[in-house]
C-alpha positions in Angstrom: 63.5 179.0 67.2 63.5 177.6 70.8 59.8 176.7 70.2 60.8 174.7 67.1 63.4 172.8 69.0 60.9 172.1 71.7 58.5 170.7 69.2 61.2 168.5 67.6 62.3 167.2 70.9 58.8 166.5 72.1 58.4 163.7 69.4 61.8 162.1 70.2 61.9 158.8 72.1 63.5 158.7 75.6 66.5 157.0 74.1 66.9 159.5 71.3 66.8 162.4 73.9 69.4 160.7 76.1 71.7 160.2 73.1 71.3 163.9 72.2 72.3 165.2 75.6 75.1 162.6 76.1 76.6 160.7 73.2 75.8 163.0 70.4 76.0 166.3 72.3 78.7 167.8 70.0 76.4 167.3 66.9 73.7 169.6 68.2 73.2 173.4 68.7 73.1 174.6 72.3 69.4 175.5 71.9 68.6 172.0 70.7 70.4 170.5 73.7 68.5 172.8 76.1 65.2 171.8 74.5 66.2 168.1 74.9 67.2 168.7 78.6 63.8 170.4 79.2 61.9 167.5 77.6 63.9 165.0 79.7 63.0 166.9 82.8 59.3 167.2 81.8 59.1 163.4 81.2 61.0 162.7 84.5 63.3 160.3 82.7 65.3 158.4 85.4 69.0 159.2 85.4 69.8 155.4 85.5 68.5 155.2 81.9 71.5 157.3 80.8 74.0 154.5 81.6 71.7 151.9 79.9 71.7 154.0 76.7 75.4 154.6 76.8 76.1 150.9 77.4 73.7 149.9 74.5 75.4 152.5 72.2 78.9 151.1 73.1 77.7 147.5 72.4 76.2 148.6 69.0 79.4 150.5 68.1 81.5 147.4 69.0 79.3 145.2 66.9 79.4 147.6 63.9 83.2 147.7 64.2 83.4 143.9 64.3 81.2 143.5 61.3 83.1 146.2 59.4 86.4 144.5 60.2 85.0 141.1 59.1 83.6 142.4 55.8 85.3 141.1 52.7 87.3 143.0 50.1 86.3 143.7 46.5 88.5 140.9 45.2 86.5 138.2 47.0 83.3 139.9 46.0 84.4 139.7 42.4 85.2 136.0 42.7 81.8 135.5 44.2 80.2 137.3 41.2 82.2 135.3 38.6 81.3 131.9 40.2 77.6 132.8 40.7 77.1 134.1 37.2 78.9 131.1 35.7 76.5 128.9 37.5 73.5 131.0 36.5 74.5 131.0 32.8 75.2 127.2 32.8 71.8 126.5 34.2 70.2 129.1 31.9 71.7 127.6 28.8 70.9 124.0 29.9 67.3 124.6 30.8 65.9 127.5 28.7 66.4 125.8 25.2 64.5 122.7 26.5 61.6 124.9 27.7 61.6 126.9 24.4 60.7 123.8 22.5 57.3 123.8 24.2 56.6 127.5 23.7 54.9 129.0 20.6 57.6 131.6 20.0 57.0 132.8 16.4 59.3 135.7 16.0 62.5 137.3 17.2 60.8 139.8 19.5 59.0 137.1 21.4 62.1 135.0 21.5 64.2 138.0 22.8 61.6 138.9 25.4 61.4 135.3 26.6 65.2 135.0 26.8 65.7 138.3 28.8 62.8 137.5 31.1 64.1 134.0 31.7 67.6 135.3 32.5 66.3 137.8 34.9 64.1 135.2 36.5 67.1 132.8 36.9 69.1 135.6 38.5 66.3 136.5 40.9 65.5 132.9 41.8 69.2 131.9 42.3 70.0 134.8 44.7 66.7 135.1 46.5 66.4 131.4 47.2 70.0 130.7 48.3 70.7 134.0 50.2 67.4 133.9 52.0 67.6 130.2 53.0 71.4 129.9 53.7 72.8 133.4 53.5 75.2 132.0 50.8 75.4 131.4 47.1 77.7 128.9 45.5 80.3 131.7 45.2 80.0 132.5 48.9 80.2 128.8 49.9 83.5 128.5 48.0 85.0 131.8 49.4 83.6 131.1 52.9 81.6 134.2 53.1 77.9 135.0 53.9 75.5 137.9 53.7 74.3 139.6 56.8 72.3 142.8 57.6 74.0 145.8 59.2 73.3 144.4 62.7 75.2 141.1 61.8 72.0 139.0 61.7 70.4 137.0 58.9 68.7 139.4 56.5 64.9 139.3 56.1 63.3 138.2 52.9 62.6 141.8 52.0 66.3 142.7 52.4 67.3 139.8 50.1 64.7 140.7 47.5 65.8 144.4 47.6 69.5 143.2 47.4 68.8 141.0 44.4 66.9 143.5 42.4 69.4 146.3 43.2 72.0 144.1 41.4 70.3 145.1 38.2 71.2 148.8 38.7 73.5 149.8 35.9 77.1 150.1 37.0 76.4 148.2 40.3 79.5 146.0 39.6 81.7 149.2 39.2 80.5 150.5 42.6 83.0 148.0 44.2 85.9 149.9 42.7 85.1 152.8 45.1 84.1 151.0 48.3 83.8 147.6 49.9 80.1 147.6 49.5 78.3 148.0 46.2 75.0 149.7 45.5 73.1 146.5 46.2 74.7 146.3 49.6 74.1 149.9 50.6 70.5 150.1 49.4 69.5 146.8 51.0 71.5 147.5 54.2 73.4 144.3 53.9 77.1 143.3 53.9 79.1 140.3 52.9 81.4 139.1 55.7 83.8 136.2 56.4 81.9 133.1 57.6 83.9 132.2 60.7 
């Protein structure tokens, strides 16, 4: 068993090892802590790094707390949803019929596929473009909120794309009944916070 802990600890970074023997000590078995201590000793990690890691951890913890305290409640998220989908449907019903006139749609199946595809494209375009460029949609502008990643920074394009397509998960809207963050927030590792 001790050998397994030694193998596990040998692939940990210096920072991870320091966290194990200091900050997260209570979360590990005694044998794991001893293996981490041995690995720290074999790497000759300077004791001054311990304080650096502890300070960094405290700063991260404080930032996480600040973001959590600044995150918005389900009611505001629902208002954002209503505003954004109203805008999407207005644009959809204004533009799609015009484009349909130029398409050779001959039966109901083609028409239905085109409509569903167009609606999904409108949703994706609306959220990806606005949230990536400005961190806000029209709903978020009105409610003075914005989307951030878990570190409080502007999300990457991949985060926004993930966030947008996770909105299509069935029951995503109902996930807000059980927590502040919906499925599309949790999976994309983003949050909506007050824009102060």
